[in-house]
Structures are given as structure tokens and as C-alpha cells.
DSSP file (Angstrom, degrees, kcal/mol; ACC not computed):
  #  RESIDUE AA STRUCTURE BP1 BP2  ACC     N-H-->O    O-->H-N    N-H-->O    O-->H-N    TCO  KAPPA ALPHA  PHI   PSI    X-CA   Y-CA   Z-CA
    1    1 A M     >        0   0    0      0, 0.0     4,-1.9     0, 0.0    11,-0.2   0.000 360.0 360.0 360.0 -36.5    0.0    0.0    0.0
    2    2 A R  H  >  +     0   0    0      1,-0.2     4,-2.6     2,-0.2     5,-0.2   0.899 360.0  52.7 -64.4 -39.6    3.0    2.3    0.7
    3    3 A E  H  > S+     0   0    0      2,-0.2     4,-3.2     1,-0.2     5,-0.5   0.908 106.5  52.8 -63.1 -41.7    4.4    1.6   -2.7
    4    4 A L  H  > S+     0   0    0      1,-0.2     4,-1.9     2,-0.2     6,-1.7   0.929 113.1  44.2 -60.0 -44.1    1.1    2.5   -4.4
    5    5 A R  H  X S+     0   0    0     -4,-1.9     4,-1.0     4,-0.3    -2,-0.2   0.921 118.7  42.2 -64.9 -46.2    1.1    5.8   -2.5
    6    6 A E  H  < S+     0   0    0     -4,-2.6    -2,-0.2     2,-0.1    -1,-0.2   0.879 122.4  36.6 -69.2 -41.0    4.8    6.6   -3.2
    7    7 A E  H  < S+     0   0    0     -4,-3.2    41,-2.9    -5,-0.2    45,-0.2   0.886 136.5   9.0 -87.4 -40.0    4.9    5.5   -6.8
    8    8 A V  H  < S-     0   0    0     -4,-1.9    38,-3.1    -5,-0.5    -3,-0.2   0.301  94.4-112.7-129.5  11.2    1.5    6.5   -8.3
    9    9 A G     <  +     0   0    0     -4,-1.0     2,-0.6    -5,-0.4    -4,-0.3   0.769  63.7 148.8  67.7  27.8   -0.2    8.7   -5.6
   10   10 A L        -     0   0    0     -6,-1.7     2,-0.7    -7,-0.1    -1,-0.2  -0.850  33.6-157.9-102.0 124.0   -2.9    6.1   -4.9
   11   11 A E        +     0   0    0     -2,-0.6     2,-0.4    -7,-0.1    -9,-0.1  -0.885  22.1 164.9-101.0 115.5   -4.3    5.9   -1.4
   12   12 A C        -     0   0    0     -2,-0.7     2,-0.2   -11,-0.2    -7,-0.1  -0.995  27.8-137.5-130.4 140.1   -6.0    2.5   -0.7
   13   13 A N    >   -     0   0    0     -2,-0.4     3,-2.1     1,-0.1     4,-0.2  -0.479  34.7-102.4 -86.5 164.6   -7.0    1.1    2.6
   14   14 A A  G >  S+     0   0    0      1,-0.3     3,-1.8     2,-0.2    -1,-0.1   0.775 117.8  70.1 -57.8 -28.2   -6.4   -2.6    3.4
   15   15 A D  G 3  S+     0   0    0      1,-0.3    -1,-0.3    22,-0.0    -3,-0.0   0.621  89.8  63.2 -69.1  -8.6  -10.1   -3.3    2.8
   16   16 A R  G <  S+     0   0    0     -3,-2.1    22,-2.3    21,-0.0     2,-0.4   0.478  76.3 112.3 -88.5  -5.6   -9.4   -2.7   -0.9
   17   17 A V  E <   -A   37   0A   0     -3,-1.8    20,-0.3    20,-0.2     3,-0.1  -0.568  40.7-179.6 -71.6 124.3   -7.0   -5.7   -1.1
   18   18 A L  E     -     0   0A   0     18,-3.3     2,-0.3    -2,-0.4    19,-0.2   0.729  57.6 -69.4 -91.5 -28.7   -8.5   -8.5   -3.3
   19   19 A G  E     -A   36   0A   0     17,-1.4    17,-3.0     2,-0.0    -1,-0.4  -0.962  47.6 -80.3 161.3-177.9   -5.5  -10.8   -2.8
   20   20 A L  E     -A   35   0A   0     -2,-0.3    15,-0.2    15,-0.2     2,-0.2  -0.884  25.2-146.6-115.1 145.8   -1.8  -11.6   -3.4
   21   21 A L        -     0   0    0     13,-2.4     3,-0.1    -2,-0.3    77,-0.1  -0.475  48.0 -68.3 -94.1 179.4   -0.1  -13.1   -6.4
   22   22 A D        -     0   0    0     -2,-0.2    -1,-0.2     1,-0.1     2,-0.1  -0.338  53.8-103.3 -68.8 148.2    3.0  -15.3   -6.1
   23   23 A D        -     0   0    0     10,-0.2    10,-0.2    -3,-0.1    91,-0.2  -0.418  32.4-150.3 -59.3 143.1    6.3  -13.8   -4.9
   24   24 A Y  E     -B   32   0B   0      8,-2.6     8,-2.7    -2,-0.1     2,-0.5  -0.943   3.8-147.8-124.0 112.0    8.7  -13.3   -7.8
   25   25 A P  E     -B   31   0B   0      0, 0.0     6,-0.2     0, 0.0     2,-0.1  -0.664  19.4-146.4 -79.9 126.7   12.4  -13.5   -6.9
   26   26 A T    >   -     0   0    0      4,-3.3     3,-1.3    -2,-0.5    98,-0.1  -0.474  21.9-119.3 -89.9 161.4   14.4  -11.2   -9.1
   27   27 A R  T 3  S+     0   0    0      1,-0.2    97,-0.1    96,-0.2    -1,-0.1   0.729 112.6  64.7 -66.4 -23.7   17.9  -11.6  -10.4
   28   28 A S  T 3  S-     0   0    0     95,-0.3    -1,-0.2     2,-0.1     3,-0.1   0.501 122.7-102.4 -81.1  -2.0   18.9   -8.4   -8.5
   29   29 A G  S <  S+     0   0    0     -3,-1.3     2,-0.2     1,-0.4    -2,-0.1   0.401  83.2 121.5 100.0  -2.1   18.2  -10.2   -5.2
   30   30 A F        -     0   0    0     -5,-0.0    -4,-3.3     2,-0.0     2,-0.5  -0.565  52.9-141.7 -92.7 160.5   14.8   -8.6   -4.4
   31   31 A R  E     -B   25   0B   0     -6,-0.2     2,-0.5    -2,-0.2    -8,-0.0  -0.988  13.2-151.4-121.8 119.1   11.5  -10.5   -3.9
   32   32 A I  E     -B   24   0B   0     -8,-2.7    -8,-2.6    -2,-0.5    -2,-0.0  -0.784   7.2-167.3 -94.4 131.8    8.4   -8.8   -5.4
   33   33 A T        -     0   0    0     -2,-0.5     2,-0.3   -10,-0.2   -10,-0.2  -0.881  15.4-148.4-116.6  97.9    5.1   -9.5   -3.7
   34   34 A P        -     0   0    0      0, 0.0   -13,-2.4     0, 0.0     2,-0.5  -0.485   9.7-162.0 -70.6 129.3    2.2   -8.3   -6.0
   35   35 A V  E     -A   20   0A   0     -2,-0.3     2,-0.5   -15,-0.2   -15,-0.2  -0.948   8.5-146.0-111.2 128.1   -0.8   -7.1   -4.1
   36   36 A V  E     +A   19   0A   0    -17,-3.0   -18,-3.3    -2,-0.5   -17,-1.4  -0.866  24.3 176.2-100.0 125.7   -4.1   -6.9   -6.1
   37   37 A V  E     -A   17   0A   0     -2,-0.5     2,-0.6   -20,-0.3   -20,-0.2  -0.904  30.9-135.4-126.7 153.3   -6.3   -4.0   -5.1
   38   38 A W        +     0   0    0    -22,-2.3     3,-0.1    -2,-0.3    -2,-0.0  -0.954  28.6 167.9-106.7 113.1   -9.6   -2.6   -6.3
   39   39 A A        -     0   0    0     -2,-0.6    -1,-0.1     1,-0.3     2,-0.1   0.533  50.8 -99.9-102.6  -9.8   -9.2    1.2   -6.4
   40   40 A G    >   -     0   0    0      1,-0.1     3,-0.6     2,-0.1    -1,-0.3  -0.292  31.1 -84.6 108.1 165.0  -12.4    2.0   -8.4
   41   41 A A  T 3  S+     0   0    0      1,-0.2    -1,-0.1    -2,-0.1    -2,-0.0   0.787 120.9  46.1 -80.5 -28.6  -13.1    2.8  -12.1
   42   42 A D  T 3  S+     0   0    0     -3,-0.1    -1,-0.2     2,-0.1    -2,-0.1   0.138  76.9 144.8-106.7  22.7  -12.4    6.5  -11.9
   43   43 A V    <   -     0   0    0     -3,-0.6     2,-0.5     1,-0.1    -3,-0.1  -0.273  41.1-140.6 -61.6 142.7   -9.1    6.5  -10.0
   44   44 A V        -     0   0    0    -35,-0.1     2,-0.4     2,-0.0    -1,-0.1  -0.940  11.8-152.2-106.7 122.8   -6.5    9.2  -10.9
   45   45 A L        -     0   0    0     -2,-0.5   -36,-0.2   -35,-0.1    10,-0.1  -0.764   9.7-170.2 -92.4 136.2   -2.9    8.1  -11.0
   46   46 A T        -     0   0    0    -38,-3.1     2,-0.1    -2,-0.4   -36,-0.1  -0.817  19.7-148.2-124.6  90.9   -0.2   10.7  -10.3
   47   47 A P        -     0   0    0      0, 0.0   -39,-0.3     0, 0.0   -40,-0.1  -0.347  11.8-128.5 -61.1 133.8    3.2    8.9  -11.1
   48   48 A N    >>  -     0   0    0    -41,-2.9     4,-3.2     1,-0.1     3,-2.1  -0.748  13.6-147.0 -76.9 115.0    6.1   10.0   -9.1
   49   49 A P  T 34 S+     0   0    0      0, 0.0    -1,-0.1     0, 0.0   -42,-0.0   0.702  97.7  57.5 -61.6 -17.4    8.8   10.9  -11.7
   50   50 A N  T 34 S+     0   0    0      1,-0.1     3,-0.1   -43,-0.0   -43,-0.1   0.602 122.1  25.1 -83.3 -11.9   11.5    9.7   -9.3
   51   51 A E  T <4 S+     0   0    0     -3,-2.1     2,-0.4     1,-0.3   -44,-0.1   0.707 119.4  48.4-118.5 -37.9    9.9    6.2   -9.1
   52   52 A V     <  -     0   0    0     -4,-3.2    -1,-0.3   -45,-0.2     3,-0.1  -0.947  44.9-172.1-125.6 126.8    7.8    5.6  -12.3
   53   53 A A  S    S-     0   0    0     -2,-0.4     2,-0.3     1,-0.3    -1,-0.1   0.900  79.9  -5.9 -77.0 -44.9    8.8    6.1  -15.9
   54   54 A E        -     0   0    0      2,-0.0     2,-0.4     0, 0.0    -1,-0.3  -0.994  55.7-159.0-152.4 147.5    5.3    5.5  -17.3
   55   55 A A        -     0   0    0     -2,-0.3     2,-0.3    -3,-0.1   -10,-0.0  -0.998  18.0-179.6-130.4 136.6    1.8    4.5  -16.1
   56   56 A H        -     0   0    0     -2,-0.4     2,-0.6     2,-0.0    -2,-0.0  -0.950  28.4-131.2-135.2 152.1   -0.9    3.0  -18.4
   57   57 A R        -     0   0    0     -2,-0.3    -2,-0.0     0, 0.0     0, 0.0  -0.933  28.1-162.5 -99.9 125.9   -4.4    1.8  -18.1
   58   58 A V        -     0   0    0     -2,-0.6     5,-0.1    28,-0.0    -2,-0.0  -0.951  16.0-128.5-111.5 116.6   -4.6   -1.6  -19.8
   59   59 A P    >>  -     0   0    0      0, 0.0     3,-1.2     0, 0.0     4,-0.7  -0.320  22.7-119.8 -59.0 145.5   -8.1   -2.9  -20.8
   60   60 A I  G >4 S+     0   0    0      1,-0.3     3,-1.4     2,-0.2     4,-0.4   0.871 115.8  59.1 -53.6 -38.1   -8.7   -6.5  -19.5
   61   61 A A  G >4 S+     0   0    0      1,-0.3     3,-1.2     2,-0.2    -1,-0.3   0.815  96.6  62.3 -63.4 -29.1   -9.1   -7.5  -23.2
   62   62 A G  G X4 S+     0   0    0     -3,-1.2     3,-0.8     1,-0.3    -1,-0.3   0.724  95.0  60.4 -67.4 -20.1   -5.6   -6.2  -23.8
   63   63 A L  G << S+     0   0    0     -3,-1.4    -1,-0.3    -4,-0.7    -2,-0.2   0.620 104.8  50.8 -79.0 -13.1   -4.2   -8.9  -21.4
   64   64 A D  G <  S+     0   0    0     -3,-1.2    -1,-0.2    -4,-0.4    -2,-0.2   0.137  79.5 137.5-113.9  20.2   -5.7  -11.6  -23.6
   65   65 A A    X   -     0   0    0     -3,-0.8     3,-1.3     1,-0.1    20,-0.1  -0.265  67.0 -83.9 -64.1 153.0   -4.3  -10.5  -27.0
   66   66 A P  T 3  S+     0   0    0      0, 0.0    -1,-0.1     0, 0.0    -2,-0.0  -0.262 115.5  30.6 -53.7 140.3   -2.9  -13.1  -29.4
   67   67 A G  T 3  S+     0   0    0      1,-0.2    -2,-0.1    -3,-0.1    18,-0.1   0.534  84.3 161.2  85.3   7.4    0.8  -13.9  -28.6
   68   68 A I    <   +     0   0    0     -3,-1.3    -1,-0.2    16,-0.1    16,-0.1  -0.930  59.5  28.0-103.7 121.1    0.5  -13.4  -24.9
   69   69 A P  S    S-     0   0    0      0, 0.0     2,-0.4     0, 0.0    15,-0.2   0.625  75.9-167.8 -94.0 170.8    2.7  -14.6  -23.4
   70   70 A K  E     -C   83   0C   0     13,-2.7    13,-2.5    -2,-0.1     2,-0.5  -0.970   8.9-152.1-114.4 133.7    5.9  -15.0  -25.4
   71   71 A L  E     -C   82   0C   0     -2,-0.4     2,-0.4    11,-0.2    11,-0.2  -0.923  12.9-168.2-109.9 131.4    8.7  -17.1  -24.2
   72   72 A L  E     -C   81   0C   0      9,-2.5     9,-2.9    -2,-0.5     2,-0.2  -0.923  21.9-118.7-120.8 141.7   12.2  -16.3  -25.2
   73   73 A D        -     0   0    0     -2,-0.4     2,-0.5     7,-0.2     5,-0.1  -0.553  25.0-158.1 -73.8 143.1   15.4  -18.3  -24.9
   74   74 A L    >   -     0   0    0      3,-0.4     3,-2.1     5,-0.3     2,-0.1  -0.982  19.6-122.0-125.7 120.4   18.2  -16.7  -22.8
   75   75 A E  T 3  S+     0   0    0     -2,-0.5     3,-0.1     1,-0.3    -2,-0.0  -0.381  99.1  20.4 -61.3 129.3   21.8  -17.7  -23.3
   76   76 A G  T 3  S+     0   0    0      1,-0.2     2,-0.4    -2,-0.1    -1,-0.3   0.494 108.9  92.2  92.3   2.1   23.2  -19.0  -20.1
   77   77 A S    <   -     0   0    0     -3,-2.1    -3,-0.4     2,-0.1    -1,-0.2  -0.986  58.8-156.4-130.1 141.7   19.8  -19.7  -18.5
   78   78 A D  S    S+     0   0    0     -2,-0.4    -1,-0.1    -3,-0.1    -3,-0.1   0.345  79.4  81.0 -92.2   5.4   17.8  -22.9  -18.5
   79   79 A R  S    S-     0   0    0     -5,-0.1    -5,-0.3    40,-0.1     2,-0.2  -0.888  82.3-120.5-109.5 139.3   14.7  -20.8  -17.9
   80   80 A P        -     0   0    0      0, 0.0    38,-2.7     0, 0.0     2,-0.4  -0.506  23.6-119.5 -75.8 149.9   12.7  -19.0  -20.6
   81   81 A V  E     -Cd  72 118C   0     -9,-2.9    -9,-2.5    36,-0.2     2,-0.5  -0.746  26.7-140.5 -84.3 131.5   12.2  -15.2  -20.4
   82   82 A L  E     +C   71   0C   0     36,-1.2    11,-1.8    -2,-0.4     2,-0.3  -0.810  26.7 170.7 -96.9 133.6    8.6  -14.3  -20.2
   83   83 A S  E     -CE  70  92C   0    -13,-2.5   -13,-2.7    -2,-0.5     2,-0.4  -0.964  15.8-163.3-135.1 157.6    7.3  -11.2  -22.2
   84   84 A V  E     - E   0  91C   0      7,-2.7     7,-3.5    -2,-0.3     2,-0.6  -0.982  15.9-138.7-133.7 147.9    4.0   -9.8  -23.0
   85   85 A R  E     + E   0  90C   0     -2,-0.4     2,-0.4     5,-0.2     5,-0.2  -0.932  33.1 165.4-109.6 113.5    3.1   -7.2  -25.6
   86   86 A I  E >   - E   0  89C   0      3,-2.4     3,-1.9    -2,-0.6   -23,-0.1  -0.994  63.5  -4.8-134.3 134.7    0.7   -4.7  -24.4
   87   87 A L  T 3  S-     0   0    0     -2,-0.4    -1,-0.1     1,-0.3     3,-0.1   0.816 130.4 -55.1  52.0  35.6   -0.3   -1.3  -25.8
   88   88 A G  T 3  S+     0   0    0      1,-0.2     2,-0.4    -3,-0.1    -1,-0.3   0.561 116.5 107.8  81.9   8.7    2.4   -1.8  -28.5
   89   89 A K  E <   -E   86   0C   0     -3,-1.9    -3,-2.4     2,-0.0     2,-0.6  -0.952  68.0-126.6-124.5 142.0    5.3   -2.4  -26.1
   90   90 A D  E     -E   85   0C   0     -2,-0.4     2,-0.4    -5,-0.2    -5,-0.2  -0.745  27.8-167.8 -81.6 121.6    7.2   -5.4  -25.1
   91   91 A I  E     -E   84   0C   0     -7,-3.5    -7,-2.7    -2,-0.6     2,-0.2  -0.948   4.8-162.3-112.4 134.3    7.1   -5.9  -21.3
   92   92 A F  E >>  -E   83   0C   0     -2,-0.4     4,-1.7    -9,-0.2     3,-0.6  -0.670  29.2 -46.3-113.4 163.4    9.5   -8.4  -19.8
   93   93 A A  T 34 S+     0   0    0    -11,-1.8    -1,-0.1    25,-0.3    30,-0.1  -0.397 113.0  38.2 -61.0 143.3    9.7  -10.2  -16.4
   94   94 A P  T 3> S+     0   0    0      0, 0.0     4,-1.8     0, 0.0    -1,-0.3  -0.941 131.8  34.4 -82.4 -25.1    9.4   -9.4  -13.6
   95   95 A T  H <> S+     0   0    0     -3,-0.6     4,-2.5     1,-0.2    -2,-0.3   0.910 121.0  51.0 -55.9 -43.1    6.6   -7.0  -14.7
   96   96 A A  H  X S+     0   0    0     -4,-1.7     4,-2.9     1,-0.2    -1,-0.2   0.842 105.7  55.7 -63.9 -34.0    5.4   -9.4  -17.4
   97   97 A A  H  > S+     0   0    0     -3,-0.3     4,-2.3     2,-0.2    -1,-0.2   0.896 109.6  45.9 -65.1 -39.3    5.3  -12.2  -14.8
   98   98 A V  H  X S+     0   0    0     -4,-1.8     4,-2.5     2,-0.2    -2,-0.2   0.936 115.2  46.6 -68.2 -46.7    3.0  -10.2  -12.6
   99   99 A I  H  X S+     0   0    0     -4,-2.5     4,-2.4     2,-0.2    -2,-0.2   0.922 113.8  48.0 -60.1 -47.4    0.8   -9.2  -15.5
  100  100 A F  H  X S+     0   0    0     -4,-2.9     4,-2.5     2,-0.2    -1,-0.2   0.910 113.0  47.5 -61.7 -44.9    0.6  -12.7  -16.9
  101  101 A Q  H  X S+     0   0    0     -4,-2.3     4,-2.7    -5,-0.2     5,-0.3   0.922 110.2  52.2 -66.8 -41.0   -0.2  -14.3  -13.6
  102  102 A F  H  X>S+     0   0    0     -4,-2.5     4,-3.1     1,-0.2     5,-0.7   0.951 111.1  48.7 -58.2 -46.3   -2.9  -11.7  -12.9
  103  103 A R  I  X>S+     0   0    0     -4,-2.4     4,-1.6     1,-0.2     5,-1.5   0.927 112.9  47.0 -58.7 -45.0   -4.5  -12.5  -16.3
  104  104 A E  I  <5S+     0   0    0     -4,-2.5     6,-3.2     3,-0.2    -1,-0.2   0.905 122.6  33.8 -65.8 -40.9   -4.4  -16.2  -15.7
  105  105 A V  I  X5S+     0   0    0     -4,-2.7     4,-0.9     4,-0.3    -2,-0.2   0.951 127.1  34.7 -78.7 -52.4   -5.8  -16.0  -12.2
  106  106 A A  I  <5S+     0   0    0     -4,-3.1    -3,-0.2    -5,-0.3    -2,-0.2   0.861 130.1  29.1 -76.8 -38.4   -8.3  -13.1  -12.5
  107  107 A V  I  <<S+     0   0    0     -4,-1.6    -3,-0.2    -5,-0.7    -1,-0.1   0.882 135.3  23.9 -89.5 -43.3   -9.5  -13.5  -16.1
  108  108 A H  T  4<S-     0   0    0     -5,-1.5    -3,-0.2    -4,-0.2    -2,-0.2   0.558  90.1-129.6-107.1  -8.4   -9.2  -17.3  -16.6
  109  109 A G     <  +     0   0    0     -4,-0.9     2,-0.4    -6,-0.3    -4,-0.3   0.785  56.6 148.1  68.5  25.9   -9.4  -18.7  -13.1
  110  110 A R        -     0   0    0     -6,-3.2     2,-1.5    -7,-0.2    -1,-0.2  -0.802  54.0-130.7-100.6 136.7   -6.2  -20.8  -13.7
  111  111 A N        +     0   0    0     -2,-0.4     2,-0.5    -3,-0.1    -6,-0.1  -0.652  45.2 170.9 -81.1  86.4   -3.8  -21.5  -10.9
  112  112 A T        -     0   0    0     -2,-1.5     2,-0.3   -11,-0.2    -7,-0.1  -0.879  23.1-151.1-111.3 131.8   -0.7  -20.5  -12.9
  113  113 A R        +     0   0    0     -2,-0.5    -2,-0.0     1,-0.1     0, 0.0  -0.728  16.1 175.2 -97.5 149.1    2.8  -20.1  -11.4
  114  114 A V    >   +     0   0    0     -2,-0.3     3,-2.2   -91,-0.2    -1,-0.1   0.520  51.9  97.1-130.3  -9.4    5.4  -17.6  -12.7
  115  115 A A  T 3  S+     0   0    0      1,-0.3   -18,-0.0   -92,-0.1    -1,-0.0   0.671  79.0  65.4 -60.6 -17.6    8.5  -17.7  -10.5
  116  116 A H  T 3  S+     0   0    0      2,-0.0    -1,-0.3   -92,-0.0     2,-0.2   0.585  79.8  98.1 -83.1  -8.5   10.3  -20.0  -12.8
  117  117 A Y    <   -     0   0    0     -3,-2.2   -36,-0.2   -38,-0.1     2,-0.1  -0.582  68.5-135.9 -81.2 143.2   10.4  -17.5  -15.6
  118  118 A D  B     -d   81   0C   0    -38,-2.7   -36,-1.2    -2,-0.2   -25,-0.3  -0.299   9.8-122.2 -90.7 176.1   13.7  -15.7  -16.1
  119  119 A Q        -     0   0    0    -38,-0.2   -40,-0.1   -27,-0.1   -36,-0.1  -0.861  30.4-100.5-114.3 151.1   14.4  -12.0  -16.8
  120  120 A P    >   -     0   0    0      0, 0.0     3,-2.1     0, 0.0     4,-0.2  -0.328  41.7-104.4 -64.2 156.9   16.3  -10.5  -19.6
  121  121 A R  G >  S+     0   0    0      1,-0.3     3,-2.3     2,-0.2     4,-0.3   0.854 118.1  63.2 -53.3 -40.1   19.9   -9.5  -18.8
  122  122 A F  G 3  S+     0   0    0      1,-0.3     3,-0.4     2,-0.1    -1,-0.3   0.709 100.6  54.0 -65.5 -14.8   19.1   -5.8  -18.7
  123  123 A A  G <  S+     0   0    0     -3,-2.1   -95,-0.3     1,-0.2    -1,-0.3   0.376  84.5  88.9 -95.5   5.1   16.7   -6.5  -15.7
  124  124 A W    <         0   0    0     -3,-2.3    -1,-0.2     1,-0.2    -2,-0.1   0.631 360.0 360.0 -76.7 -13.5   19.5   -8.3  -13.7
  125  125 A R              0   0    0     -3,-0.4    -1,-0.2    -4,-0.3    -2,-0.1   0.504 360.0 360.0 -85.6 360.0   20.8   -5.1  -12.0
């Protein structure tokens, strides 16, 4: 909830939490715990330029576009890199892993795990 406030100016109380997705361990040594909240349909995001490069509203239908997800081979890794193409941009794990798992659980009701997907080298730092 603190991250929502700091990164996009969104104030949500704990009663807005719908659930958690799986932790995603990053190559940089961090562990991301995605929290799913319902903030309402008319919420206004105010991205903090020190924290967020871009913020987008993605229609649920956009999560189910053809070619999502895409799995890429990564030299030196026995795990595929997960990517999704949304709003004309290629998004990679860890963000893609969170988006993909949200789609699988929330849209399709499938118990899908994502921690085994790797990240592209540029995300290892």
C-alpha cells in the first residue's frame, strides 16, 4: 500500500485488497510480492517521476491479446524469459510475470505459477 502511495499517488485502505499473487524472486536479489487491489473505475494516478517512468491503463481484453505470453530463450539460462506485448510495447519479467499471472488467475481462473520464468539481462541489475 505504501508503494502505491509513493509511486502513483494512490491511497487505498487494506479493505481494498483483493489478494496476493505469487512472490517473484528477481535476479537483483529482491522479492516482489504483487498485491491486487480494487481502487475503483475513476481513480486518478499521479506517477512520481523519481519512481515511475510511465503508467498506463490496460483494458482487460488487452491482457488476452494473441501472442501473450511470449517465451524467449536466454543464453546461459535454463529458464525461458517471459514477455507480454501490451499497448504496442514489449514488457518483460518481472513486470510481465505479474501481468501474466494476474491475467491467468483473475481472467481465466487458472492456478498459474510464474516464479520459474527468467528475466532479460538488462533487468538483472
